[in-house]
C-alpha positions in Angstrom: -22.8 -17.9 10.3 -25.5 -21.1 10.5 -26.7 -22.9 13.3 -24.3 -25.3 14.9 -24.8 -29.1 14.0 -25.9 -31.3 16.5 -21.7 -32.6 17.2 -20.9 -29.3 17.6 -23.4 -28.2 20.2 -21.7 -30.3 22.4 -18.7 -27.9 23.6 -21.8 -25.4 24.6 -23.5 -27.8 26.6 -20.4 -29.1 28.3 -19.5 -25.2 28.7 -23.3 -24.5 30.0 -23.1 -27.2 32.5 -19.4 -26.1 33.6 -20.5 -24.5 36.8 -21.6 -27.9 38.0 -25.5 -26.7 38.4 -27.6 -29.6 37.3 -30.0 -28.1 34.9 -33.3 -29.3 32.9 -32.8 -30.2 29.4 -35.4 -27.8 28.9 -33.8 -25.0 30.4 -30.8 -26.2 28.5 -32.2 -25.6 25.1 -32.5 -21.8 26.0 -29.5 -21.3 28.1 -27.3 -23.0 25.1 -28.9 -20.9 22.4 -28.2 -17.6 24.6 -24.4 -19.3 25.2 -24.0 -19.7 21.1 -26.1 -16.4 20.1 -28.8 -18.0 18.4 -30.9 -15.4 16.5 -35.1 -15.6 16.9 -34.9 -17.1 13.6 -32.9 -19.9 14.4 -34.4 -20.4 17.2 -37.7 -20.8 15.1 -36.8 -23.1 13.0 -38.4 -26.5 13.2 -37.7 -29.7 11.1 -39.9 -32.5 9.6 -41.2 -33.7 12.6 -42.7 -29.9 14.0 -39.6 -30.1 16.4 -37.5 -27.2 17.0 -34.4 -27.1 15.2 -32.0 -26.3 18.0 -34.0 -28.7 20.3 -33.4 -31.5 17.9 -29.4 -31.3 17.8 -29.1 -29.9 21.6 -31.2 -32.7 22.8 -28.2 -35.1 20.6 -25.7 -33.6 21.9 -26.6 -33.9 25.3 -27.8 -37.9 24.9 -24.2 -38.3 23.0 -22.2 -36.5 25.7 -24.6 -39.2 28.8 -23.4 -42.0 26.5 -19.6 -41.1 26.9 -20.3 -40.1 30.9 -19.1 -36.6 29.9 -22.4 -36.1 31.6 -25.0 -37.9 34.4 -28.7 -38.1 34.5 -29.4 -38.1 37.7 -32.8 -38.1 36.9 -35.3 -38.0 33.8 -34.5 -35.2 31.5 -31.9 -33.7 34.3 -28.3 -33.6 33.2 -25.1 -32.8 35.4 -20.9 -32.6 33.8 -18.7 -34.9 35.2 -15.1 -35.7 35.4 -15.2 -37.0 32.2 -16.2 -34.2 30.5 -14.8 -31.3 32.2 -11.0 -33.2 31.1 -13.0 -33.4 27.4 -14.0 -30.0 27.1 -10.1 -29.6 28.5 -9.1 -31.2 26.0 -11.2 -30.5 23.0 -12.2 -27.0 23.4 -12.9 -25.4 20.0 -14.6 -28.9 18.7 -15.6 -32.4 19.8 -17.0 -34.8 17.6 -17.6 -38.7 17.0 -14.1 -39.1 16.4 -13.3 -37.9 19.8 -16.3 -39.2 22.0 -14.8 -42.8 20.5 -11.8 -42.2 22.4 -13.8 -42.9 25.6 -14.3 -46.1 26.6 -17.9 -45.9 27.7 -19.2 -44.4 24.2 -17.8 -47.1 21.9 -19.6 -49.8 24.6 -22.7 -47.9 24.6 -22.7 -48.0 21.0 -21.8 -51.8 21.1 -24.1 -52.7 23.6 -27.3 -51.0 21.1 -25.2 -52.7 18.4 -25.3 -56.2 19.5 -29.7 -55.9 20.8 -30.0 -55.8 16.7 -29.3 -58.8 14.8 -31.0 -56.9 11.3 -27.7 -54.4 11.9 -25.5 -55.2 9.2 -22.7 -51.7 9.2 -21.0 -50.5 13.0 -22.6 -47.4 13.8 -19.1 -46.0 14.0 -18.5 -45.8 10.2 -18.0 -42.9 8.6 -20.5 -40.8 7.0 -19.1 -40.6 3.8 -19.4 -44.3 3.9 -22.8 -44.9 3.8 -25.2 -44.7 1.3 -28.1 -42.4 1.5 -30.6 -45.7 2.9 -28.0 -46.8 5.1 -27.3 -43.6 6.6 -31.1 -43.5 7.4 -30.8 -47.0 8.9 -27.9 -45.7 11.3 -30.1 -42.6 12.2 -32.3 -44.8 13.3 -30.5 -47.0 14.6 -28.9 -44.2 17.1 -32.3 -43.2 18.0 -33.4 -45.8 18.8 -29.7 -46.9 21.3 -31.2 -43.5 23.1 -34.5 -44.6 23.7 -33.4 -47.9 25.0 -31.2 -46.4 27.5 -34.3 -44.4 28.3 -36.6 -47.4 28.8 -34.1 -49.1 30.4 -33.7 -46.0 32.9 -37.7 -45.7 33.4 -38.2 -49.3 34.1 -35.5 -49.1 37.0 -37.2 -46.0 38.5 -40.8 -48.1 38.5 -41.9 -50.4 41.3 -41.2 -54.1 40.7 -45.4 -54.5 40.6 -44.8 -51.9 37.2 -42.1 -53.8 35.6 -43.0 -56.9 35.9 -46.5 -56.4 34.5 -44.2 -54.7 31.6 -42.7 -57.8 31.0 -46.2 -60.2 30.4 -47.3 -56.8 28.0 -43.9 -57.4 26.1 -44.7 -61.2 25.8 -48.9 -60.9 24.9 -47.0 -58.1 22.5 -45.1 -60.4 21.0 -47.6 -63.3 20.0 -46.9 -65.3 23.2 -50.7 -65.5 24.7 -51.8 -66.5 21.1 -55.3 -65.6 19.8 -57.3 -66.7 23.4 -54.7 -66.7 25.7 -53.7 -64.5 28.9 -51.3 -63.2 30.8 -51.5 -63.8 35.0 -49.5 -61.6 37.5 -48.9 -63.1 40.3 -49.2 -61.7 43.8 -46.1 -60.4 45.0 -46.2 -61.9 48.7 -46.1 -65.3 47.5 -44.7 -65.4 44.0 -43.2 -68.9 44.7 -40.2 -67.6 42.6 -42.8 -67.0 39.7 -43.8 -63.5 38.8 -46.0 -64.0 35.4 -48.0 -66.8 34.2 -48.6 -66.5 30.1 -52.0 -69.3 29.2 -50.9 -69.7 25.4 -54.6 -71.2 24.3 -57.5 -70.9 26.6 -57.9 -73.0 28.4 -54.6 -72.9 29.9 -52.8 -76.1 28.5 -49.8 -74.5 27.3 -48.0 -72.1 30.3 -44.9 -70.0 29.8 -43.7 -68.9 33.4 -42.3 -65.8 33.8 -39.5 -64.1 35.9 -39.2 -60.4 36.3 -36.1 -58.2 38.1 -35.8 -55.2 38.2 -32.6 -54.4 38.5 -29.7 -51.6 37.7 -28.3 -51.9 34.3 -25.2 -52.2 35.5 -26.1 -54.8 38.3 -25.9 -58.7 37.1 -28.0 -62.1 37.9 -26.6 -64.5 39.4 -26.6 -68.2 38.9 -28.3 -68.9 42.5 -31.5 -66.9 41.3 -31.3 -68.7 38.2 -31.4 -72.0 39.8 -33.7 -70.7 42.3 -36.1 -69.9 39.4 -35.5 -73.7 38.0 -36.5 -75.0 41.5 -39.9 -73.1 40.6 -40.5 -74.3 37.4 -40.2 -77.5 38.9 -42.4 -77.1 41.9 -45.1 -76.4 38.5 -43.9 -79.0 36.8 -42.9 -76.7 34.0 -40.9 -77.6 31.6 -40.1 -73.9 30.1 -39.6 -70.3 31.6 -38.3 -67.0 30.9 -36.0 -64.8 33.3 -36.6 -60.9 32.3 -34.6 -58.8 34.2 -33.4 -54.7 33.4 -29.4 -55.6 34.0 -27.3 -58.4 32.7 -26.7 -61.9 33.5 -23.3 -63.1 34.8 -21.3 -65.2 32.6 -22.1 -67.9 35.3 -25.6 -67.9 34.8 -25.5 -68.0 31.2 -23.5 -70.9 31.3 -25.7 -73.0 33.6 -28.9 -72.2 31.5 -27.2 -73.5 28.7 -26.5 -77.0 30.1 -30.0 -77.1 31.7 -32.5 -79.9 30.4 -35.5 -77.5 31.2 -35.7 -74.7 28.8 -35.1 -71.1 30.1 -34.7 -68.2 27.9 -32.6 -64.9 29.6 -33.6 -62.0 28.3 -31.5 -59.1 29.4 -31.7 -55.6 30.1 -30.2 -54.1 26.1 -32.8 -57.3 24.2 -35.7 -56.4 26.5 -35.4 -52.8 25.6 -34.5 -53.7 21.6 -37.9 -56.1 22.1 -40.1 -53.4 23.9 -38.5 -50.8 21.0 -40.3 -53.8 18.0 -43.3 -55.1 19.4 -44.0 -51.4 20.2 -44.3 -51.3 23.8 -43.8 -48.5 26.2 -42.9 -46.5 22.9 -44.8 -45.3 20.2 -44.2 -43.8 16.8 -43.2 -40.6 16.5 -42.7 -39.9 12.7 -42.8 -42.1 9.5 -39.9 -41.7 6.7 -41.5 -42.5 3.4 -38.5 -43.2 1.3 -40.1 -43.4 -2.3 -38.3 -45.1 -6.1 -39.4 -45.1 -9.4 -42.3 -47.2 -10.1 -41.4 -49.4 -13.4 -44.5 -50.9 -14.3 -45.8 -47.4 -14.4 -43.5 -47.0 -17.5 -43.5 -49.9 -19.0 
């Protein structure tokens, strides 16, 4: 019998966690492998990146279950079953696929949020695999990987001190090119920042500046209109006409409506967009594997 696919590992993961204990992912690898009876040869199989195949598949199973709120991650690398997971296991003891997961609002909302943050994606993540070309399947797989990394990035950022978050935001703006060739970014003093957490000078003399406010909020916590008004007041106090407000959470509709009618240019970047930009510009992430897709060189045959 072949090794279970990643989605076929979801039921075993839930069964191993059914006792309610919180377990590390690296412990889950062995427990789930024992639970399904993987052979020594199967445990030794590796994928092209060099990662053990069953680690990769169990990891993805745990990740998708977390996205569906069937398991929770109280901290990095720890997993614990939830009531949603218990219900899911009770209803589908013979197997869980993405079809079943898409009946759970938290799962579809998570995928939709990741989808919305990527302007380059044309096909919905939920498309059936059989409807996609091989190139589209590669793109879909990368999108799913990025969505999982984005979730992890936001969790990591929220777990750090405010000063770390502020510096990460400035590092991102510099990576995006807003510091120019000779500009620089400066984090203001935490005790007396006047509503400004950082300043990006876009030229060597500091004639063109971007003022930054960074709020380390929980993913589901919203920055409201009062916080944006305070930031705008700080901009006016510095005689500035442009600023960027970045949060690891989200913005209320009231905050967005307020910014839309301002004469001052204020850009709002929420957690989903922040994570997508960090991935795009390589801040807080590194390339794990490069995939080369080849095609026929027509010039060679002319």
